[in-house]
Phi, psi and omega in degrees: 000115180273103178274133185244153170282145177225137180251133173257119180244183186291145170285164178299319175229119181290133176258118180240162187222135172276137183222097178095143179187197173295345182254000182191158182271162177293138176246135186299150181288336173301312182295314184296319180294316178298322182286315187264339171089352175206155178282165174263168171302315181207161178237129183268126178244136189246118185225162175229160180216103180230063186287350179272356184270148174296138178096340180299140013254038175294153171295137189305320182288349177270352181263156175296146176291150183303326182264002178082359183270204181246148180290137174238005181207156187298335185246031178278359186278173182303319172218183190292136187272050170265176176297133179291133177287118190266007176269208184083177179304128183080357178266195183214139174279008177273344181266216182255150010272013192293318179300318181290322180295323177294320180297318182294313185289324181291345176261027168077031180230156172271168182250134165253113177257110176272124184225114174267134190227141167300121183291349175275358180297131182287166182303324180305324178288317179296324175297316177299320180293317179300318178298317182294327184273347185305318184283000183267031170068213188277059179293151175246125185252111179263107193262123171044067186287167181054040191292347179259014176270189183226015186256332181282157185297322181297328176283332178284334184268333186230156178288165178296326178294319179295321177294320177297317180292326177294322178301315179298319178298313180293320177301314182296324179291318176304315184293335178278323188264329184212072191295342179284344177285137182256134179267145183241124176258119180246098178223357188300132170221143187272003175256156187234161178267189186299336182266003180086010186261159167293155176306132171060028178296324180297313180303320187265017185299316180290325177293324177297318179290328182283320193297142175283327184226136174263151179203165175221151170255123187223128177239126179295324173218143181209133172252089182281352174282349178298142357264022191267345175212177182247139177284117177232159176308137181071010177291163185254002184241026174212165179211164170210139181239160175274149181302316183298311181295325180293316177299321178292327179298326180296320180299318176300309183298312182300320178299319177294315178304312182298317181296320183283345178260005183068034176080029184295334170061051178277166174304139175238124187230159173260109191275335171220135184202138173182174168239114189291123177300340175296335183259317190267338193078156189297324180284323176294322179301310183298316181298312186290321178298312182302314179297315181298313180297323179295322186272333187308310186301324186270327185268340173223067183297348178288342180279121183258349177197155182218132183251116175283125176257113354215184185289307184229130190225147174287336175259221181240040173252025182232162170287339169232150171262132179293132180292124179298337180278334184206107184296344179278358181246135176241148180251112182299141177255166179303334179294337182293316179298316178298319179295327176298320179294317180300315181300333182259016177263152193308313187296340185253008179267138174296147181276125178255127182233118179278145184239218187280165175292151179236156174244166184251146001298144185242137183280142172235145181226129180247107177258354180134173188294344177251010181197087182218141176251117180235202182236146180238121184252112180295147180222108179272136184230134176286322184193175179302128183285158169265329173226135175212118178212164184230137179235131183261137188274188182299134183095341181248353185293341181264004174289145173264119190227142164254129185240138175232127180222117177056037177088351179258130183256147181226151178246134174240112177279162178301132183102338176276133182256321189243134180237126173281121184259005191298328181299345177287348182246008184291341180294340170089003178283175187249094181280144174253327178213156180204173179221131171268115180264135188231129177231155186233086174290165181297131186295329178268001181079359179235152174280162189253116179300335182290351184274006173115190184299331185262016190297332185293332181242003181215140173236132184251145177216172179217138172258124186285322185214154175299143177289167177255133177265145167239105180241119178234147183249007179216154179292161181298332178210140176272153180293143175282152176297134179269000000 
């Protein structure tokens, strides 16, 4: 068996996913992988940090309202109702978001951390946060997103110029403490003022120049009045846009970012995206999303990544709707099956490149979901198998592995020896040959400083011996005549 090295590189358009927010709980990556069949480039986690506020670190919705009244809008609370960031001075890296970030990375995905922050937080807090995020590889840090809006606490407390200056301050601290982390500036809006500029573009000029990634949050349809009212025809708390006009808007936004940076040509991503089923209905949501993802790569080639908001939602902004009786249960929507098809279409698939033959022990390197070196094991098949599984031998059972066979991905945690691969054949087609591709993300979800100078962006592992395949084309026993 000629085992080859294989490199996993970036897709033409990266497919990312939101998991948890003010509207839904975090869902384990084991469940999401089983449901969707492949990992994402990155998973977006949404947190807030207001340590100077009375009541912190309680969830904002658990605190009394400042005026003693009742909330009538999602952002009526003292601060943003995201999960509280439990690190920082006096905090701990044993809580959240760190456990979720480890879960995301051990499943072969990068982390996007959305963090809304009080702009009055001193540098010592920001330095501590940068240090805490440093071991999580090529993390993308989205600081005070939708920064030209008026709903988050940081926008209510500070001017747009102050919010922009805070972004630059936090960015500079990150670059000193953890330069491999990329900062994301989310201000893009597709409408323009009398001078043809995006709103508050001048105030954010320095932030546009500083950011590593530019982004926008865009919803084809959105019911922002949820959960305080119901979207009905002629209502005032929802909207819907056409796919064509939205795609053209990205070209305008990217053009403005590019112009303000002197043609710096940085990555441009859609950091939150969906069509709200409250507005479209479940079948309309699936249809509009499918059409949009199909058209995006060709009609807005400036977009390098798109994050679907989100996997499971208490409203209708998820691939699943959270069961009101049990938050651990999700009800799949028609969009989920369409999204599975999208994930397995060419523009959104990572590029796999086979290299030279390898001998054992064989090295594996995890630089991230867009830069990983793994192993490719050929698999010759006579016909569709009845049984297909792979077993890792002594010395390899403690590897943390992501496995890909015929487009279907599997996770092997440390201690597991045998992985059943049969779901890769459930489509019923007749394969003749395939390859099992194997990658090794860090088992604890963090990189290891003991591995050398490049530890912040690479994690190294080694496989001692090739695994053993068990492929059978008949059942273990035939039924007896009755």
